[in-house]
C-alpha positions as CSV (number, residue, x, y, z in Angstrom):
1,M,-104.2,111.0,39.6
2,N,-104.9,107.9,42.3
3,H,-108.2,107.8,40.1
4,A,-107.0,108.0,36.8
5,A,-104.5,105.5,36.9
6,A,-107.1,103.0,38.6
7,Q,-108.6,103.3,35.4
8,T,-105.7,102.8,33.3
9,T,-105.0,100.1,35.3
10,S,-107.7,98.3,34.9
11,S,-108.6,98.6,31.5
12,S,-105.3,96.8,30.5
13,D,-105.8,94.9,32.6
14,P,-106.4,91.2,30.9
15,R,-108.9,89.9,33.8
16,Y,-111.0,93.0,33.0
17,L,-111.1,92.5,29.0
18,V,-112.7,88.8,30.7
19,R,-115.2,89.9,32.5
20,L,-115.9,92.4,30.1
21,R,-116.8,89.9,26.9
22,R,-118.8,87.7,29.7
23,S,-120.6,90.2,30.6
24,V,-120.8,91.5,26.4
25,F,-122.3,87.7,25.8
26,A,-124.6,87.9,29.3
27,Y,-126.6,90.5,28.1
28,A,-126.6,89.7,24.8
29,G,-128.2,86.5,26.0
30,I,-130.8,88.1,28.1
31,V,-132.0,90.5,25.3
32,A,-132.2,87.6,22.7
33,V,-134.5,85.2,25.4
34,V,-136.7,88.5,26.1
35,A,-137.3,89.1,22.4
36,W,-138.1,86.4,20.9
37,A,-141.0,85.7,23.9
38,Y,-142.2,89.1,23.3
39,A,-142.3,88.1,19.9
40,M,-144.1,84.7,20.2
41,A,-146.3,86.2,23.0
42,N,-147.3,89.0,20.0
43,V,-148.2,85.7,17.3
44,F,-150.1,83.9,19.9
45,I,-152.3,86.8,20.3
46,D,-152.4,88.2,17.0
47,R,-153.6,84.4,16.2
48,Q,-156.0,84.8,18.9
49,Q,-157.3,88.1,17.6
50,T,-157.3,86.5,14.0
51,R,-159.5,83.6,14.8
52,S,-162.1,86.0,16.7
53,A,-162.6,89.0,13.5
54,A,-163.4,85.6,11.1
55,R,-165.4,84.5,13.9
56,T,-167.1,87.9,13.6
57,A,-167.1,88.2,10.1
58,L,-168.8,85.0,9.5
59,S,-171.2,85.6,12.4
60,S,-172.0,88.6,10.5
61,F,-172.7,87.8,6.6
62,A,-174.8,84.4,8.4
63,T,-177.1,87.1,10.2
64,G,-177.5,88.8,6.7
65,L,-178.3,85.3,5.0
66,N,-180.9,84.8,7.9
67,V,-182.4,88.1,6.8
68,H,-182.8,87.3,3.3
69,T,-183.9,83.6,3.6
70,E,-187.0,84.8,5.7
71,A,-187.8,87.5,3.8
72,V,-187.9,84.7,0.7
73,L,-189.6,82.3,3.0
74,A,-192.5,85.2,4.3
75,D,-192.6,86.0,0.3
76,G,-192.8,82.4,-1.7
77,L,-194.8,80.3,1.4
78,G,-197.3,84.1,2.4
79,S,-198.5,83.5,-1.1
80,A,-199.2,79.5,-1.2
81,R,-201.1,80.2,2.5
82,A,-202.8,83.0,0.7
83,A,-203.7,80.6,-2.4
84,A,-204.9,77.7,0.0
85,N,-207.0,80.0,1.8
86,H,-208.3,81.5,-2.3
87,L,-209.2,77.5,-3.2
88,E,-211.1,77.0,0.1
89,T,-213.7,79.9,-1.1
90,I,-214.5,77.3,-4.3
91,G,-215.0,74.5,-2.0
92,G,-211.3,73.8,-1.4
93,I,-208.5,71.8,-3.2
94,R,-210.8,68.7,-3.9
95,H,-214.1,70.4,-5.1
96,A,-212.9,73.2,-6.7
97,E,-212.9,73.2,-10.8
98,E,-209.4,72.0,-11.9
99,Q,-209.3,74.9,-14.2
100,E,-210.7,77.7,-11.9
101,A,-208.3,76.2,-9.5
102,L,-205.3,76.3,-11.1
103,K,-206.2,79.6,-12.6
104,M,-206.6,80.9,-8.9
105,L,-203.1,79.2,-8.2
106,R,-201.4,81.1,-10.9
107,G,-202.9,84.6,-9.7
108,D,-201.5,84.5,-6.0
109,L,-198.0,83.7,-7.7
110,V,-195.9,86.4,-6.4
111,S,-193.5,88.3,-9.3
112,G,-190.7,88.0,-7.4
113,A,-187.4,86.2,-8.8
114,Y,-187.4,83.4,-5.9
115,V,-190.3,81.9,-6.4
116,D,-190.7,80.1,-9.2
117,A,-194.3,78.5,-8.5
118,L,-197.0,77.9,-5.9
119,F,-198.2,74.3,-5.3
120,V,-201.2,72.7,-2.6
121,A,-201.3,69.3,-1.6
122,T,-203.6,66.6,0.6
123,Q,-203.1,62.9,0.7
124,D,-205.1,62.3,-2.4
125,R,-204.9,65.7,-4.8
126,F,-202.0,67.8,-5.9
127,M,-202.2,71.2,-8.2
128,V,-198.9,73.4,-9.1
129,A,-199.1,76.2,-10.6
130,A,-195.4,77.3,-12.4
131,R,-194.2,80.0,-14.0
132,G,-195.0,80.4,-18.2
133,D,-197.5,77.8,-19.2
134,Y,-196.6,75.2,-16.8
135,H,-199.1,73.6,-14.7
136,E,-200.0,70.2,-13.3
137,A,-203.4,68.4,-11.2
138,A,-202.8,65.1,-9.8
139,H,-205.1,63.2,-7.5
140,R,-202.2,61.9,-4.8
141,P,-198.5,64.2,-4.2
142,P,-195.5,63.3,-5.9
143,E,-193.0,61.0,-4.9
144,W,-191.0,64.6,-3.6
145,L,-193.7,65.4,-1.6
146,R,-194.6,62.3,0.4
147,P,-192.5,62.3,3.0
148,A,-194.1,64.9,4.3
149,F,-197.8,63.4,4.7
150,N,-195.6,60.0,6.4
151,E,-193.6,61.9,9.1
152,A,-196.7,65.5,8.7
153,P,-193.8,68.3,10.0
154,P,-195.0,71.7,10.4
155,M,-192.8,73.1,8.0
156,F,-191.2,70.4,4.8
157,V,-188.2,71.3,3.1
158,G,-187.5,69.0,0.3
159,T,-184.2,68.3,-1.9
160,P,-183.5,70.4,-4.9
161,I,-186.0,69.0,-7.7
162,P,-185.7,69.8,-11.9
163,V,-188.0,71.8,-13.3
164,P,-190.2,69.5,-15.9
165,L,-190.1,71.8,-18.6
166,N,-186.5,73.1,-18.3
167,P,-184.5,70.5,-16.4
168,T,-181.5,71.9,-16.4
169,Q,-183.0,74.3,-14.2
170,H,-184.0,73.2,-10.2
171,V,-186.1,74.2,-7.7
172,I,-185.7,73.7,-3.9
173,P,-189.9,73.0,-3.3
174,I,-190.5,73.6,0.3
175,A,-194.2,73.8,2.3
176,A,-196.2,75.2,5.2
177,R,-198.4,72.4,7.3
178,I,-202.4,73.5,7.2
179,V,-204.9,71.9,9.2
180,D,-208.4,71.7,7.4
181,A,-210.8,69.7,9.3
182,G,-208.4,67.1,10.5
183,E,-207.0,66.6,7.4
184,I,-203.1,67.0,6.7
185,Q,-202.9,70.0,3.5
186,Y,-200.0,71.5,2.6
187,A,-199.1,75.0,0.7
188,G,-195.8,75.9,-0.8
189,A,-193.6,77.4,-3.5
190,W,-190.9,76.1,-5.3
191,F,-187.3,78.5,-5.0
192,D,-185.3,78.8,-7.9
193,I,-181.6,77.6,-7.0
194,E,-180.4,79.5,-9.5
195,A,-181.5,82.8,-8.3
196,L,-180.5,82.0,-5.2
197,H,-176.9,81.1,-6.3
198,R,-177.1,84.6,-8.0
199,R,-177.8,86.6,-4.9
200,Y,-175.4,84.4,-2.7
201,E,-172.4,85.6,-5.1
202,R,-173.1,89.3,-5.1
203,S,-172.5,88.8,-1.2
204,L,-169.7,86.6,-1.2
205,P,-166.7,87.3,0.4
206,S,-163.0,86.0,-0.7
207,D,-162.5,82.0,-0.2
208,A,-165.9,80.9,1.1
209,V,-169.0,78.8,0.8
210,M,-172.8,80.0,1.4
211,G,-174.9,78.1,1.3
212,L,-178.4,76.4,2.8
213,M,-179.1,72.6,3.8
214,N,-181.9,70.8,5.8
215,E,-181.8,69.0,8.9
216,S,-181.0,65.5,7.5
217,G,-178.0,67.2,6.4
218,D,-178.7,68.0,3.0
219,I,-177.2,71.1,1.1
220,L,-179.8,73.0,-1.1
221,A,-177.9,75.3,-2.1
222,R,-174.1,76.0,-2.7
223,V,-172.0,78.5,-3.9
224,A,-168.1,78.8,-3.3
225,S,-165.4,81.8,-4.3
226,G,-161.7,81.2,-4.5
227,A,-160.0,78.1,-3.5
228,I,-163.1,76.6,-2.2
229,A,-164.6,76.4,-4.8
230,D,-162.0,74.2,-7.0
231,M,-162.3,71.6,-3.6
232,P,-164.7,68.4,-4.2
233,V,-168.3,69.2,-3.7
234,S,-170.1,66.9,-0.9
235,T,-174.1,66.8,-1.4
236,R,-174.2,66.1,2.5
237,I,-172.3,68.3,5.4
238,G,-169.7,66.3,7.7
239,S,-170.5,63.1,8.8
240,T,-173.5,61.9,11.2
241,E,-171.8,62.9,14.4
242,W,-171.1,66.7,13.2
243,Q,-174.7,66.5,11.7
244,G,-175.7,66.3,15.3
245,Q,-174.2,68.9,16.8
246,I,-175.1,71.2,13.8
247,L,-178.8,70.3,14.6
248,Q,-178.0,71.2,18.3
249,A,-176.2,74.3,18.0
250,A,-178.7,76.0,15.0
251,Q,-180.1,78.9,16.5
252,P,-181.6,82.5,15.5
253,Q,-178.7,83.7,16.1
254,P,-175.2,82.2,14.1
255,T,-173.3,79.8,16.2
256,I,-169.4,78.8,15.3
257,L,-168.8,75.1,14.5
258,E,-165.0,74.0,13.0
259,F,-164.7,70.6,11.8
260,R,-163.1,68.9,8.8
261,T,-165.0,68.4,5.2
262,Q,-166.2,64.9,4.0
263,F,-164.0,65.3,0.9
264,G,-160.2,66.9,1.3
265,G,-160.3,66.9,5.1
266,A,-159.8,70.2,4.5
267,G,-160.4,72.3,8.0
268,M,-163.3,75.0,8.3
269,M,-165.1,77.5,10.3
270,Y,-168.8,77.9,9.9
271,A,-171.7,79.8,11.1
272,I,-174.7,78.1,11.1
273,S,-178.2,79.3,11.9
274,R,-181.8,78.8,11.6
275,P,-183.7,81.2,9.9
276,E,-187.4,82.6,11.7
277,P,-190.1,80.7,11.2
278,A,-188.3,78.6,9.0
279,A,-187.5,75.5,11.6
280,A,-187.0,72.6,9.2
281,L,-183.9,74.8,7.4
282,L,-180.1,76.2,8.1
283,T,-178.2,78.6,6.7
284,V,-174.8,78.1,6.1
285,V,-171.4,80.8,5.9
286,G,-167.9,79.3,5.9
287,R,-164.3,79.1,5.2
288,T,-161.3,77.1,5.5
289,H,-159.2,77.2,8.1
290,Q,-156.1,77.9,5.6
291,S,-157.5,81.3,4.2
292,I,-158.6,82.5,7.4
293,M,-155.1,82.2,8.9
294,A,-153.3,83.0,5.7
295,P,-152.9,86.7,6.8
296,W,-151.5,85.7,10.4
297,R,-149.0,82.9,8.7
298,E,-147.7,86.3,6.5
299,R,-147.3,88.6,9.8
300,M,-146.0,85.6,11.6
301,L,-143.6,84.8,9.0
302,K,-142.4,88.6,9.2
303,V,-141.6,88.8,13.1
304,V,-140.1,85.6,12.7
305,I,-137.5,86.8,10.3
306,V,-137.2,89.9,11.7
307,A,-136.8,88.3,15.1
308,G,-134.0,86.1,13.6
309,V,-132.5,88.9,11.5
310,S,-132.2,90.6,14.9
311,S,-131.0,88.2,16.9
312,I,-128.0,87.3,14.5
313,M,-127.1,91.2,14.4
314,L,-127.2,91.5,18.1
315,L,-124.8,88.3,17.4
316,L,-122.6,90.4,15.4
317,L,-122.6,93.1,17.2
318,T,-121.2,91.1,20.0
319,L,-118.6,89.8,18.8
320,A,-117.6,93.3,16.8
321,L,-117.5,94.8,20.5
322,Q,-115.2,92.4,21.4
323,H,-113.1,92.6,18.3
324,Y,-113.3,96.2,19.2
325,A,-110.9,96.9,21.8
326,K,-108.3,95.3,19.4
327,E,-108.8,97.0,16.6
328,L,-109.2,100.2,18.6
329,E,-105.9,100.0,19.4
330,R,-104.4,99.2,16.3
331,A,-106.1,101.7,14.4
332,R,-104.3,104.6,17.4
333,L,-101.0,103.1,16.5
334,A,-101.6,103.1,12.5
335,L,-103.2,106.7,12.9
336,Q,-100.0,108.0,15.3
337,R,-98.2,106.5,12.3
338,A,-100.2,108.1,9.7
339,N,-100.2,111.7,11.6
340,E,-96.1,111.3,10.9
341,T,-96.2,111.2,7.7
342,L,-99.2,113.4,7.0
343,E,-97.1,116.5,6.9
344,Q,-94.1,115.6,5.0
345,R,-96.9,114.0,1.9
346,V,-99.3,117.5,2.2
347,A,-95.9,119.5,2.0
348,D,-94.7,117.8,-0.7
349,R,-97.9,117.6,-2.8
350,T,-98.2,120.8,-2.0
351,S,-94.9,121.3,-4.1
352,Q,-96.1,119.2,-6.8
353,L,-99.5,121.3,-7.3
354,A,-97.1,124.9,-7.3
355,L,-95.0,123.3,-10.2
356,A,-97.7,122.0,-12.0
357,N,-100.0,125.6,-11.9
358,D,-96.4,126.9,-13.0
359,R,-96.2,124.7,-15.8
360,L,-99.3,125.1,-16.5
361,A,-98.9,128.8,-16.6
362,A,-96.0,128.7,-19.1
363,A,-98.1,126.1,-21.0
364,N,-101.2,128.9,-21.3
365,E,-98.8,131.6,-22.4
366,E,-96.7,129.4,-25.0
367,L,-100.4,128.7,-26.5
368,E,-101.0,132.7,-26.5
369,A,-98.1,133.3,-28.1
370,F,-98.0,130.8,-30.7
371,S,-102.1,131.4,-31.6
372,A,-100.7,135.0,-32.0
373,A,-98.0,133.9,-34.4
374,A,-99.6,132.0,-36.1
375,S,-102.7,134.0,-36.7
376,H,-99.7,136.8,-37.6
377,D,-97.5,134.4,-39.8
378,L,-100.6,133.1,-41.7
379,R,-102.3,136.6,-42.6
380,S,-99.6,138.0,-43.9
381,P,-99.3,135.8,-47.0
382,L,-103.2,136.0,-47.1
383,T,-102.6,139.7,-46.9
384,T,-99.8,139.8,-49.8
385,I,-101.7,137.2,-52.2
386,S,-104.7,138.9,-52.0
387,G,-102.9,142.6,-52.4
388,Q,-100.9,141.4,-55.6
389,A,-103.7,139.4,-57.0
390,G,-105.9,142.8,-56.7
391,L,-102.8,144.7,-58.5
392,L,-102.4,141.9,-60.7
393,E,-106.5,142.8,-61.6
394,L,-106.0,146.6,-61.9
395,K,-102.6,146.1,-64.5
396,L,-104.9,143.6,-66.3
397,D,-108.3,145.2,-66.2
398,E,-108.9,146.1,-69.6
399,S,-106.8,143.8,-71.7
400,A,-107.5,140.5,-69.6
401,G,-110.2,138.1,-70.6
402,P,-113.1,136.7,-68.3
403,E,-111.4,133.6,-67.6
404,V,-108.7,136.2,-65.8
405,H,-111.2,137.7,-63.9
406,E,-112.7,134.6,-63.1
407,R,-109.8,132.7,-61.8
408,L,-108.7,136.3,-60.1
409,D,-112.5,135.9,-58.1
410,R,-111.4,132.2,-57.2
411,I,-108.2,133.7,-55.7
412,H,-110.0,136.4,-53.2
413,A,-112.2,134.0,-52.4
414,G,-109.5,131.3,-51.2
415,V,-107.9,133.8,-49.4
416,R,-111.2,135.0,-47.8
417,R,-111.7,131.2,-46.8
418,A,-108.1,130.7,-45.4
419,V,-108.6,134.3,-43.5
420,E,-112.4,132.8,-41.8
421,V,-110.9,129.4,-41.7
422,I,-108.1,131.1,-39.2
423,D,-110.5,133.1,-37.4
424,G,-112.6,129.6,-36.5
425,M,-109.3,128.0,-35.0
426,L,-108.5,130.5,-33.1
427,S,-112.4,131.4,-31.6
428,L,-112.3,127.7,-30.7
429,A,-108.9,128.4,-29.1
430,R,-109.6,131.2,-27.0
431,I,-113.1,129.3,-25.6
432,S,-111.3,126.7,-24.4
433,R,-108.7,129.4,-22.5
434,H,-111.5,131.8,-21.1
435,E,-112.1,132.3,-17.7
436,L,-115.5,131.8,-17.0
437,A,-117.3,135.1,-15.6
438,C,-120.6,134.6,-14.3
439,E,-123.3,137.0,-14.4
440,E,-127.0,137.1,-15.1
441,V,-127.5,136.9,-19.0
442,F,-131.2,137.1,-20.7
443,L,-131.1,134.4,-23.0
444,S,-134.8,135.6,-24.0
445,G,-133.3,139.0,-25.0
446,L,-130.2,137.8,-26.8
447,V,-132.0,135.3,-28.7
448,R,-134.6,138.0,-29.8
449,Q,-132.1,140.9,-30.2
450,C,-130.2,138.3,-32.7
451,I,-132.9,137.5,-34.7
452,D,-134.1,141.2,-35.5
453,D,-130.2,142.3,-36.1
454,I,-129.8,139.5,-38.8
455,A,-133.2,140.5,-40.2
456,E,-132.1,143.8,-40.8
457,Q,-128.9,143.1,-42.0
458,H,-130.5,141.0,-45.1
459,G,-133.7,143.6,-45.3
460,R,-136.1,141.1,-44.5
461,S,-139.1,141.5,-42.2
462,D,-141.1,138.3,-43.4
463,V,-139.7,136.4,-40.0
464,D,-142.0,134.8,-37.5
465,G,-139.5,134.7,-34.3
466,H,-141.1,132.6,-31.2
467,V,-139.3,133.2,-28.2
468,Q,-140.3,131.9,-24.7
469,P,-139.8,134.4,-22.2
470,G,-137.8,135.3,-18.5
471,L,-135.3,132.8,-19.5
472,V,-132.3,134.2,-17.4
473,V,-129.1,132.0,-16.4
474,L,-126.3,132.9,-14.8
475,A,-123.3,132.4,-17.3
476,D,-120.5,134.1,-18.9
477,P,-121.8,137.3,-21.2
478,R,-119.4,137.1,-24.4
479,L,-119.9,133.2,-24.2
480,M,-123.8,132.5,-24.3
481,K,-123.3,135.6,-26.6
482,S,-121.6,133.5,-29.0
483,L,-123.5,130.4,-28.2
484,V,-126.7,131.8,-29.5
485,F,-125.5,134.1,-32.4
486,N,-124.3,130.5,-33.7
487,L,-127.6,129.2,-33.0
488,V,-129.2,132.0,-35.3
489,S,-127.3,132.3,-37.7
490,N,-127.2,128.5,-38.6
491,A,-130.8,128.4,-38.3
492,W,-131.0,132.0,-40.2
493,K,-128.6,130.5,-43.5
494,Y,-130.7,127.3,-43.8
495,S,-133.8,129.2,-44.0
496,A,-133.3,131.8,-46.0
497,G,-134.8,130.2,-49.0
498,K,-137.8,129.8,-47.3
499,P,-140.8,132.1,-48.5
500,R,-141.0,132.9,-44.4
501,V,-138.4,132.4,-41.8
502,H,-139.7,130.6,-38.6
503,I,-137.3,130.6,-35.7
504,E,-138.3,129.3,-32.2
505,F,-136.3,129.0,-29.0
506,T,-137.7,127.5,-25.7
507,C,-137.1,125.0,-22.7
508,E,-138.6,122.3,-21.8
509,E,-138.8,122.5,-17.6
510,G,-137.3,119.4,-15.1
511,P,-135.0,117.6,-13.6
512,E,-132.7,119.4,-15.8
513,A,-133.1,122.4,-18.2
514,I,-133.2,121.3,-22.0
515,Y,-133.0,123.9,-24.2
516,C,-134.1,124.1,-28.5
517,L,-134.0,126.0,-31.2
518,R,-136.1,125.0,-34.0
519,D,-136.0,126.2,-37.8
520,H,-137.8,125.5,-41.0
521,G,-135.3,125.4,-43.0
522,V,-133.9,122.7,-45.8
523,G,-133.0,120.3,-42.5
524,F,-130.7,117.5,-43.1
525,D,-130.2,113.7,-43.3
526,M,-129.6,112.0,-40.1
527,A,-127.7,109.8,-41.2
528,H,-124.7,112.0,-41.3
529,A,-125.9,113.9,-37.5
530,G,-122.1,112.7,-36.3
531,N,-120.1,115.1,-38.4
532,L,-122.3,117.9,-37.1
533,F,-120.7,119.3,-33.9
534,Q,-117.1,118.9,-36.1
535,P,-114.9,121.9,-36.8
536,F,-114.6,122.3,-40.8
537,R,-116.6,119.4,-41.3
538,R,-120.0,120.5,-43.9
539,L,-123.1,118.8,-44.3
540,H,-124.6,121.0,-47.4
541,S,-122.6,122.2,-50.3
542,A,-120.5,125.4,-49.4
543,T,-122.1,126.8,-53.2
544,D,-125.4,127.2,-51.6
545,F,-124.7,127.7,-47.8
546,P,-121.5,129.3,-47.6
547,G,-119.6,129.1,-44.1
548,T,-116.3,128.0,-42.9
549,G,-117.9,124.4,-40.8
550,V,-117.1,126.1,-37.2
551,G,-120.3,127.8,-35.8
552,L,-121.9,124.7,-34.6
553,A,-118.5,123.5,-33.8
554,V,-117.9,126.6,-31.7
555,V,-121.5,126.2,-30.2
556,A,-120.4,122.4,-28.6
557,R,-117.2,123.6,-27.2
558,I,-119.1,126.4,-25.3
559,V,-122.1,123.7,-24.1
560,N,-119.3,121.1,-22.9
561,R,-117.5,124.5,-20.7
562,Y,-121.0,124.3,-18.5
563,G,-120.9,120.1,-18.5
564,G,-123.4,120.3,-20.9
565,K,-125.1,117.9,-24.1
566,I,-125.9,119.2,-27.3
567,W,-127.8,117.0,-29.8
568,A,-129.8,117.9,-33.3
569,N,-133.3,116.1,-34.8
570,S,-134.1,116.8,-38.7
571,A,-135.3,115.4,-41.6
572,V,-134.7,117.0,-45.0
573,G,-136.9,119.9,-46.2
574,E,-138.7,119.8,-42.6
575,G,-136.3,121.2,-40.5
576,A,-133.6,121.3,-37.5
577,A,-134.1,121.3,-34.2
578,F,-131.0,122.0,-32.1
579,Y,-131.2,120.7,-27.5
580,F,-128.4,121.4,-25.8
581,T,-128.2,121.6,-22.0
582,L,-126.1,123.4,-19.2
583,P,-126.0,122.2,-16.2
584,L,-123.3,124.7,-14.9
585,A,-125.2,127.8,-15.7
586,R,-128.2,128.2,-13.1
587,R,-131.8,128.9,-14.2
588,R,-132.8,132.2,-12.5
589,R,-136.0,133.7,-12.5
590,P,-136.1,137.5,-13.9
591,Q,-137.5,140.3,-11.3
592,A,-140.6,141.4,-12.7
593,A,-139.6,144.7,-13.5
594,M,-137.0,143.3,-15.6
595,L,-139.8,140.8,-17.1
596,G,-142.3,144.3,-17.7
């Protein structure tokens, strides 16, 4: 007792509420700080991992480029050395007959797609044989090869030059030094830049650049993809300071360097390596910092958004908790007042519902009485008219002329028509008042039986009735029989003039089962389809197709009782299809014995 009293006192103490609000604010601040610290730590770690993954990927691409470059150089320079050795067997480049030497040089030209020509040169002799019909012999090296004899490097890598027979095509001249009797001699090949570009494009990653450069920083071959392809193209990479770092870092294993491009100032990450044994050639694979870090920026933005939204939600939750105590007391008082009036409201509503039920029952009884009285009162004069017309016909049987008999026949037909209309009106009224039963109804069997009965009634055997088996619903048997009878009778009536009567009944499965009864009758104009399901509204002449115009209205009324929809699709002379749904009549699968 004392403990409960202490709790009640503390919870109602204003100082207790102040301490509670301060505690909630303190806890919310601590949670927010910890959440933001955790989010920023993850962002930093993710950034480092993204850069590390980019370095690994660039190194992998650079290694593949190295392997390819070594194979191409070995192919071209190996053929050039073999050509130089073959020339030595016929006296060397100086003493060999020119045509024979060129023929031998062309014979050593490899069939690969990257080598366009082979050449050998000394300080006073030069020969080259290219694919096609181009060859040249001169008494001194060309301008692009003279730096090799001035510096005498073990391997000479020249800048790109145009092919003499096709100036739009460029090649990279690369030659290896051969020392013969103290004389410097070079044997080399022209490497097709376009072929190298095609090879690089097949393996180039997105938003990347790939190419070759010499030790002077000249870019020999270059392909780019994505945003890099739109950047200004430089013939050199970086500044002189960066060129020195590149030469120091270039090793057979890829080295990662980062700097800004000479044009555009875009930050780049490069993997640079030196293929073996091509000591004077460097392979380069690079990507912009922007493309590398783009996925990280997207993830960082999501983290910041999530953290910001979480902080806002935490703040709102804190304010809600503070407001909760006041609202709880206010809600308790409102609930107490509501409970006091609830019983009275329930009693009043129950009384109103009972009164409404009594009125509804009385209205139904009055409607039943009116229907019976209307049926009796309307049928009695019609029966009298029909009877008197019959007596008059017997009286005048011999003396009356054809015109009189025709008028008496019209009286009988009008009486029958009026009786049918009365029956139709009563049928429509009964459908609305009919209490729905819930039993298994085999729609497939009902349709088949109705087709057979009507065919037998009209004495026709030329009937094609295609009924999808196994269509079973839980519904009222009388209403389903009325629905099927009116649809099949309508299809038969408008197909009777055809050589063969064709009636088809199917069901399309889906979120809602759609039933369809189709015929190949005379059809109707869809412009008048709005009157199709209205009572006593007909789309065809009663002389050609007798009836009251109630059958399809009865079908529509039954479909509405089951919460469904009904519509039709037709064309004149092409038959009609009636579609309907029965959402409140649940589909069921028949048992195997019933199907058998």
